[in-house]
Structures are given as C-alpha cells and as structure tokens.
N, C-alpha and C positions, 0 to 999 in steps of 0.2 A: 504494500500500500504506500501511496505517496500523496501528501497533502500539498496543494498548490494554490496560489492566489495570483490573479492578474487584475490589472486596472486599465481603464481606457476613458477617453474624454466623453464618449457616447457609446451607444449600443454597437454601432458598426466597428469602432476601434476596439471595443472590448472583445467582440467576436473574433476579429483578425488576430489580436494579441493572444487570445485563448487558444485558438487553433495553432498558431505558430509555437506557442509554449508546448502544446502536446506533441507537435512534430519534433521540436528540439529534444524533449525528454525521451521520446521514443528512440530517436537516433543516438543520443548520448548514452543511455543506459541499456539499449537493445531490449526494450520492453514493448509489449503489446497490451493495450488497455482494454479490458473487458467490460468494465462498468465504472460508474462514478456516483458519488453521493454529493449533492450540492449542500454546502454548509452555510453559505451566505451568498446572496445575489441581489444586485441592483443594476441600474442602467450603466453604472461606471465601475463596478467591482464584482468579481466572482471568486469565491473560495470553494474548493471542492476536494474531496478525497477520491483518488483514483485507485482502482484495483486492477492489477495487471500481472502478467507473467513474463519471465525472462525468455527471450527468443533463443531457440536451440542453436541457431546459426544466424549470422548477420543477414539482414534482408536488404537487398539492393534498394537504395532510395530513389524514388522516381519523382517525389514532390520536393521542390527546393524551398518554397515558401507559399504562404497564403497571401493573396493580394487584395487591394481595394478595388481593382478593376471590375466594373459591373456588379459590385457588391450590392445586395438588396436584402433588407429584412422587412417582413410584412406580417401582419396579423391576419389569420384566416380563421374566422370563428373564434374559438377559445384557444387555438394553437398558434405558434409562431413558426414561420417558414423563412429560410434564408437561401439566397443564391450566392455561392462563393466560387471565385475563380482562383485556381492555384497555378503557380509557376513551376513548370516541370523541366 
C-alpha cells in the first residue's frame, strides 16, 4: 500500500497531476495498482491510499506523460467523465 497526495489549481490540473503521479510511481517502483481508497478530495487536492502489487518483470513504458491537450471533465448525471490525452 502507498498513500499519496496531489494538488492542483483546479479540477483539470488536479486530474493531470494525479495521473502523472500514478504513472511516475508505477514506473519508479515497478508497481501495478489494483484499487484505491480516497481519503480526502476537493477540486484542488486529492489524498488516497493505493493498493498494488510488484511487477514480476519491468513493463515497457508506452505512456510518457498525461497532457492538457483536449482535456475535458464533465458531469453526466451523478457521475463525472473525463477525456484525457497522453503523450506516448
């Protein structure tokens, strides 16, 4: 388990920072995350506990970063949906 916290100026920045942090941690520690528990959340801060497993062998990285290009966050009924473009 790993507890992490990220911040952003708004929802869009928070989402990009969150996904980039997950990408970094996965590459740095060779982990695959299976689930998360949100401990605190606002439009500008997210703290969560990740549950993951160690990768048996290094996985080739195909995603370099999450970008702001064409980023969209919208509410659909009671759920939130996001469109995210990644740099490969």
